[in-house]
C-alpha positions in Angstrom: 7.3 -5.2 -30.6 9.6 -7.0 -32.8 13.2 -8.5 -31.2 16.4 -7.1 -33.2 17.1 -10.8 -33.2 19.4 -10.3 -29.6 19.8 -12.6 -26.9 19.8 -11.2 -23.4 20.4 -13.6 -20.4 20.3 -11.9 -16.0 19.0 -8.7 -15.3 18.7 -7.2 -18.8 16.7 -10.7 -19.9 14.7 -10.1 -16.4 14.0 -6.0 -18.1 13.2 -7.4 -20.9 10.9 -9.7 -20.0 9.5 -6.7 -17.6 9.2 -4.3 -21.3 7.4 -7.5 -22.7 4.9 -7.7 -20.7 3.9 -4.2 -20.4 3.9 -3.7 -24.2 1.2 -6.9 -24.0 -1.1 -5.1 -21.2 -0.7 -2.5 -22.8 -1.9 -3.3 -26.5 -4.8 -5.5 -25.1 -6.8 -3.3 -22.3 -5.6 -5.7 -19.7 -3.1 -4.6 -16.6 -0.2 -6.7 -16.0 -1.1 -8.8 -12.8 -4.4 -9.4 -15.5 -1.8 -10.5 -18.1 0.2 -12.7 -16.1 -3.1 -14.3 -14.5 -4.5 -15.4 -17.6 -1.1 -17.2 -18.3 -1.6 -16.3 -22.1 1.7 -14.1 -22.1 4.4 -14.4 -24.4 8.3 -13.7 -23.6 11.0 -14.4 -26.1 12.9 -16.2 -23.7 11.8 -18.1 -20.4 11.1 -18.5 -17.7 9.1 -15.5 -16.1 12.5 -13.9 -14.3 11.4 -13.1 -10.8 13.3 -10.1 -10.7 11.2 -9.1 -14.2 7.8 -9.9 -12.3 8.7 -7.6 -10.1 9.5 -5.4 -12.5 6.5 -5.3 -14.6 4.1 -5.9 -12.0 5.1 -2.8 -10.1 5.2 -0.3 -13.2 2.1 -1.4 -14.3 0.7 -0.5 -10.0 3.0 3.2 -10.5 1.7 3.6 -14.1 0.0 6.5 -13.4 2.2 8.8 -11.6 5.4 7.2 -13.6 3.4 8.6 -16.8 3.1 12.0 -14.6 6.7 11.8 -14.2 7.8 11.0 -18.6 5.2 13.5 -19.2 6.9 16.4 -16.6 10.5 15.6 -17.9 9.9 14.9 -21.9 9.5 18.5 -23.0 6.8 18.7 -26.0 6.4 15.1 -26.5 2.7 13.4 -24.5 2.6 9.9 -23.3 0.0 9.3 -26.3 2.2 10.8 -28.6 5.9 8.7 -28.1 6.3 5.3 -29.7 4.8 2.0 -27.1 8.3 0.9 -27.2 10.3 3.4 -26.2 7.0 4.5 -23.7 6.7 1.2 -21.6 10.4 0.9 -21.1 10.4 4.5 -20.1 7.5 3.7 -17.2 9.7 0.7 -16.8 13.0 2.2 -15.9 11.8 4.9 -13.6 10.4 2.3 -12.3 13.7 0.8 -10.6 15.1 3.9 -10.6 12.7 5.1 -8.2 11.7 2.0 -6.0 14.8 -1.1 -6.9 17.5 0.8 -4.3 20.1 -2.0 -5.4 20.3 -1.4 -8.7 21.8 1.8 -9.6 20.5 4.6 -11.5 22.9 4.8 -13.9 23.2 0.7 -14.3 19.0 1.1 -15.1 19.9 4.1 -17.6 22.5 1.6 -19.6 20.5 -1.4 -19.7 17.5 0.4 -20.4 18.8 2.3 -23.7 20.8 -1.3 -24.9 16.9 -2.3 -24.8 15.6 0.6 -26.9 18.2 -0.3 -28.9 17.2 -4.0 -29.2 13.3 -3.3 -29.6 12.8 0.4 -30.7 13.4 2.6 -33.2 16.3 4.0 -34.7 15.5 7.3 -31.9 14.4 5.4 -29.4 17.8 5.1 -27.3 18.8 8.6 -27.4 15.2 10.0 -26.7 14.9 7.3 -23.8 18.7 7.7 -22.7 17.7 11.8 -22.7 14.5 11.1 -20.4 16.5 9.2 -18.2 18.7 11.5 -17.5 17.0 14.6 -16.9 15.1 12.1 -14.2 18.4 11.4 -12.8 20.0 15.2 -12.2 16.4 15.2 -10.2 17.0 13.1 -8.4 20.8 13.4 -7.8 19.6 17.0 -6.2 17.0 15.2 -4.2 13.9 16.5 -6.5 10.8 13.9 -5.2 10.0 13.8 -9.2 6.9 12.2 -8.2 5.6 15.1 -6.6 6.7 16.9 -8.5 5.0 16.2 -11.1 1.2 15.7 -10.1 2.0 19.6 -9.0 2.9 20.6 -12.6 -0.2 18.5 -13.6 -2.3 20.2 -11.2 -1.1 23.3 -12.8 -1.3 22.5 -16.0 -5.1 21.2 -15.6 -5.9 24.7 -13.7 -4.6 26.9 -16.3 -6.6 24.6 -19.1 -9.8 25.3 -17.1 -9.1 28.7 -16.5 -8.4 29.5 -20.3 -11.6 27.2 -20.5 -10.1 25.0 -23.5 -12.1 22.0 -24.6 -11.2 18.0 -23.8 -8.7 18.5 -26.9 -6.0 16.2 -26.3 -3.3 18.0 -24.7 -0.8 17.1 -27.6 -2.8 17.8 -30.6 -0.4 20.8 -31.5 2.6 18.7 -31.2 1.8 15.6 -34.3 3.7 17.7 -36.9 7.1 18.3 -34.6 6.4 15.0 -33.3 10.0 14.0 -34.9 12.1 17.1 -33.9 10.2 17.2 -30.1 11.2 13.6 -29.5 15.2 14.7 -30.8 15.3 17.6 -28.7 14.4 15.6 -25.4 17.7 13.3 -26.2 19.7 16.3 -27.3 18.3 18.1 -23.9 20.2 15.3 -21.8 22.6 15.8 -20.0 23.5 12.3 -19.9 23.4 11.9 -23.8 26.7 11.1 -25.0 25.7 9.5 -28.4 
């Protein structure tokens, strides 16, 4: 994960630190709790902000549900095929949107788009904005996005079992259209304005 020489402060810095912790945990196949307990974590600016630590721990604890929401919301783009920065940034933002009431959803999306610009690829900010915008719309409509995602995952598993499909990765058919799918996710967002 490379930083494009941008310096953050306040809660933006805390989110940046949380993203770095999630990225490190995934890259080393550990939990955020293990990374923090080991004391061998690296953040671009320290000390570790308590808000950033709370976000990282919370997103890591809910990873399964957050990934299900990402999968259900991101058409034609499986979680495993996403760039690691995008995937972890979406986890972080979704956790904040779902569990941190004192921060407005629009603020979380704006901050996440800025982090995507700083740490992601050229397409990351549009992609992150698109996925989060669709989740925000569902939340505004009163949808329980976690329950919806779990139901969709169960339906997909049932369909897969009924069809007798093997255990091939769900995203194998997507390998050729990844860039187009990512662009489609960004373009479909009601929040996309870039």
